[in-house]
C-alpha positions in Angstrom: 0.0 0.0 0.0 1.4 3.4 -1.0 0.7 6.7 0.6 -1.2 9.3 -1.4 0.9 11.2 -3.9 3.5 8.5 -4.2 4.3 6.1 -7.0 4.5 2.4 -6.3 7.6 1.5 -8.2 6.7 -2.2 -8.2 3.8 -1.4 -10.4 5.6 0.9 -12.9 5.8 -0.9 -16.3 9.1 -0.1 -17.8 8.7 -2.6 -20.6 5.9 -0.6 -22.2 8.2 2.3 -23.1 8.1 3.4 -26.7 11.3 3.1 -28.8 13.4 6.1 -29.7 11.7 6.4 -33.0 8.3 6.7 -31.3 9.4 9.3 -28.8 12.2 11.7 -29.0 14.2 12.5 -25.9 13.1 9.5 -23.9 15.2 8.5 -20.9 15.0 4.8 -21.4 13.5 2.3 -19.0 16.3 2.2 -16.5 16.9 6.0 -16.4 13.1 6.6 -16.2 12.7 4.2 -13.3 15.8 5.7 -11.6 14.4 9.2 -12.1 11.1 8.1 -10.5 13.0 6.5 -7.6 14.9 9.8 -7.1 11.6 11.7 -7.2 10.2 9.4 -4.4 13.3 10.0 -2.3 13.0 13.8 -2.9 9.3 13.7 -1.8 10.2 11.7 1.3 12.9 14.2 2.1 10.4 17.0 1.6 8.1 15.4 4.2 11.1 14.9 6.6 12.2 18.5 6.2 8.7 19.7 7.0 8.6 17.3 10.0 11.9 18.6 11.3 10.9 22.2 10.9 7.6 21.5 12.7 9.4 19.9 15.6 11.8 22.8 15.8 8.9 25.3 15.6 7.2 23.6 18.6 10.5 23.8 20.5 10.8 27.4 19.5 7.4 28.1 20.8 8.2 26.4 24.2 11.4 28.4 24.5 9.6 31.7 23.6 6.8 31.0 26.1 9.2 30.0 28.8 11.3 33.2 28.2 8.3 35.5 28.3 7.0 33.7 31.4 10.3 34.1 33.2 10.6 37.7 32.3 7.0 38.5 33.2 7.2 36.7 36.5 10.3 38.3 37.8 10.9 41.9 38.9 14.2 42.0 37.0 13.9 43.4 33.5 16.5 43.4 30.7 16.1 47.1 30.5 17.8 47.4 33.9 20.8 45.4 32.8 24.2 46.9 32.5 25.1 48.1 28.9 27.1 44.9 28.0 24.4 42.6 29.4 21.7 44.5 27.5 23.6 44.4 24.3 24.1 40.6 24.5 20.6 40.0 25.7 18.8 42.1 22.9 21.2 40.6 20.3 20.1 37.2 21.5 16.4 38.3 21.2 17.0 39.4 17.6 18.6 36.0 16.9 15.5 34.3 18.4 13.3 36.4 16.2 15.4 35.5 13.1 15.0 31.8 14.0 11.3 32.2 14.1 11.3 33.9 10.7 13.4 31.2 9.2 11.1 28.5 10.6 8.1 30.3 9.3 9.7 30.5 5.9 10.4 26.8 6.0 6.9 25.9 6.8 5.1 28.4 4.6 3.4 26.5 1.7 5.0 27.3 -1.6 4.0 27.3 -5.2 6.3 25.7 -7.6 7.4 28.7 -9.6 8.7 28.7 -13.1 6.5 25.9 -14.4 3.5 26.7 -16.6 0.2 25.6 -15.1 -0.9 23.9 -18.2 2.0 21.4 -17.9 0.2 19.5 -15.2 3.3 18.8 -13.2 1.7 19.3 -9.7 -1.7 18.9 -8.1 -1.9 22.7 -8.0 -1.8 22.9 -11.7 -5.2 21.0 -12.0 -7.1 24.2 -11.0 -5.9 25.9 -14.2 -8.5 23.9 -16.1 -12.1 25.0 -16.3 -13.8 21.8 -17.3 -13.5 18.0 -16.9 -13.0 17.5 -20.7 -10.2 20.1 -20.8 -8.4 18.4 -17.9 -8.9 14.9 -19.4 -7.3 16.1 -22.7 -4.4 17.5 -20.8 -4.0 14.2 -18.9 -3.9 12.3 -22.2 -1.1 14.7 -23.4 1.1 13.5 -20.5 2.0 10.4 -22.6 3.8 12.6 -25.1 6.5 13.7 -22.6 6.1 11.6 -19.4 9.8 11.3 -18.8 10.5 15.0 -19.2 7.7 15.8 -16.7 9.3 13.4 -14.2 12.6 15.1 -14.6 11.0 18.5 -14.2 9.3 17.4 -11.0 12.5 15.9 -9.7 14.4 19.1 -10.2 11.7 21.3 -8.7 11.1 19.1 -5.6 14.8 18.6 -5.0 15.4 22.4 -5.1 12.5 22.8 -2.7 13.9 20.2 -0.3 17.3 21.9 -0.4 15.8 25.3 0.3 13.8 23.9 3.3 16.9 22.3 4.8 19.0 25.4 4.3 16.3 27.5 6.2 16.1 24.9 8.9 19.9 25.0 9.4 19.7 28.8 9.6 16.9 28.6 12.1 18.9 26.1 14.3 22.0 28.3 14.2 19.9 31.4 15.1 18.1 29.6 17.9 21.4 28.4 19.3 23.0 31.8 19.0 20.0 33.4 20.6 20.1 31.1 23.6 23.8 31.6 24.1 23.6 35.4 23.8 20.6 35.7 26.1 22.3 33.6 28.8 25.5 35.4 28.3 23.7 38.8 28.7 22.2 37.6 32.0 25.5 36.3 33.3 27.5 39.4 32.2 24.9 41.5 34.0 25.2 39.4 37.2 29.1 39.6 37.1 29.1 43.3 36.3 26.6 44.0 39.1 28.7 42.2 41.7 31.9 44.1 40.8 
C-alpha cells in the first residue's frame, strides 16, 4: 500500500516504453525508473524537512513562552541590565526572532514557480483547467513527454527540499546563538553588578 501522492515503483511498467523512433528525448526504461526513484526520495525528504521544521517550531514556541513567562514573573527586567548585558541580551532576542522567521519561511506553503500551469506537473496545476474534458485532454497529453515531466518534478522538488533544509539549518543556528547570547547577557549583568 502506498501513501497518497507516491508512486509504487513495483507497479511501474518499464517494458511498455516506446522506442526512440516513437518518442524523441526518452530517458529509457532504467533511467526513467531511476528518475522516478529519485523523485520518491525527494518527496520523502520534503516530508522529513517539514517534520523537522515542525518539531523545531514547537520547541521554539516552548522556549519563547518560557522566556516570556520568566521575564513577566520576575521583577528583574532586561532594561535594567548593564550596557554589556543588555547588548548581549537584545542581540540574542534578535537571533530568536530571526530563528522564528526562518522556521516560518520553511513551513510556509510554496507554489512551484517557473512551471506553466498547463504542464500538469503538480496537483496545484489542476485548478488551471475550467472543465473536466479540458483536464482529461491535458492528462492524455502526458503520454507525449512523461519522462520529461518526471525530470522537471525531480528538479523542482529537489530544489524545494534543499531550500527547506537550508532554512532549517539557519533557524537552528539562530536559535542556538539566541540562547547563548541571552544567557551570556544575564551572566554578564550578574558579574558586572557584583563588581
